[in-house]
C-alpha angles and dihedrals in degrees: 000000000000124000113258098173126030126182115187126187095337115187124180122178132189099198103289095355119092104208096175119024118197092316122179131181142152131212118207122220113260098014134117106231119195112212110196136178141139120264109293094017094126100253095121091046089051092051092048090052090050089051089049091239090123131045113230133204102229143001138051133269120195131179116198088349094304123112112254115231138157089263097045091111094160088061095041092056087062092056131083125188126200104189127207092243114065102251109194136120113260093206093057127076123243091262093046092050095053090044091053095053093042089051090062087071107020118057099174106094097210093049090045091050089053094049094046090055092046089053092049090050091049096054091034098238098138092118091052103045093117095042123106118228096254089065093054127092121242092262094049091049089053090052091048088050089054093047090053091052098048105033093101089055100243120198092215120045127186114202114192112193092320094173101052113139098357129127121257094257093054090044091055091047092052093048091048089051092051091052090049091053089055091051088053091057106270124136111222131204108193129189124186144145089220100094094188090061093053091045088052102050111017120102090193135008135211120196117201126188132172088001095302136103107248102171142359138178144085118317090261092049092051091049090054090058095067128074094230109083101157141030115205123196118190123184108215131134130222102022108166123235089243093057092045087055091051089054089049089057095053117115115269094017113127103170140013130189126178126182097182093270112037121046111204118195129185109204143169130224114320143082090295102151092053093047094052096043091049091052093049093046091049087055092050100247119154112236116204105175136004124198128184122194134184117230118269129226085256090060089051092049095049094047092050099042102028132243101261118117117257128210117239 
C-alpha cells in the first residue's frame, strides 16, 4: 500500500515541556491505523499537528506527498474528523447539522443534499432527521457526530474515541460503520482507550508514549514484542506457599498469583501448562479446570507503557 500520510521528525514544545519528541510515522492508503497512548502521551498533539491545527517546532508532515499547512485547503477537503466530544449545534435538527458541516466543503446544493442523505442512511438516522440533539440518546448523538464528519466523503478520517459512553449495540454499529468506510476506500486513523476495539478493527497499530514512538506493527507483531506469551489459569485448592514458589521459579514464568482456589501464571514461550500440571500432580493436588489464554493488546499496552495512572 502507498503512503497517504507521512510524519517525519515531528517536535512540538510547550515552553519547557516536549509534548512530541522527534516522532515519525506513516499511514498507508486504505488501512485502519490504531494510534494508542496513555493520557498525556502526545497522540492528540500529534493529530492536531497533522490537521494543521497546531504549529510545531520541527519536522515535516505531508499528505499525498504535499506539505500540510493551514492553507492547504485542497488537502483539508479530503479529511474528515470525528472528535471525542460530540460537536453539533443543539438548535439545529439532525438533518440541519449534517447539512451545515457538509456545506463547509460542498457548495453545490443538489450535490450536498445527496451527500447529506447518504450520510443519514449510513448511520441509520432516517427516523430522527427532524430531531434536535437533546432528544437523542448517547448512541444516536455519536452516530450524528460521525455523519457530520463524513458527509463530504473524505478520503482520510480521524476518529477520536468515537464510542465513549455508548451502549454495546451502538458501539458495534459504530465499529461496523468504520470498517464499511474503509471498504468504500477511506483511510482511517482511530484512537481509543478500548483496546478490544482496536484489536478488532485495526490493520496496524502505533503506540506512542512521552511523545515518542515506542512500538508499531500488527496485533500479532506487537504481541511478539513482550515476554508474556501465555496466561494459565488452574483451578486447584490448597496449594502450599512452598509449591507456589516452586512454580514461580520455573523457566519462562514471569508472574504467579494464587487466591486459594485459582492459580494464575504469566509465562513466556515453552511447554508451560504441562510443566505446571506435572508439578501439581506429583504433589497430589486435585486439578479441576485448566485454561490457557494468549496475551491481549491490553497486556501489550500495559507492558510497554507501564501500569501507573496518568493524569489527563
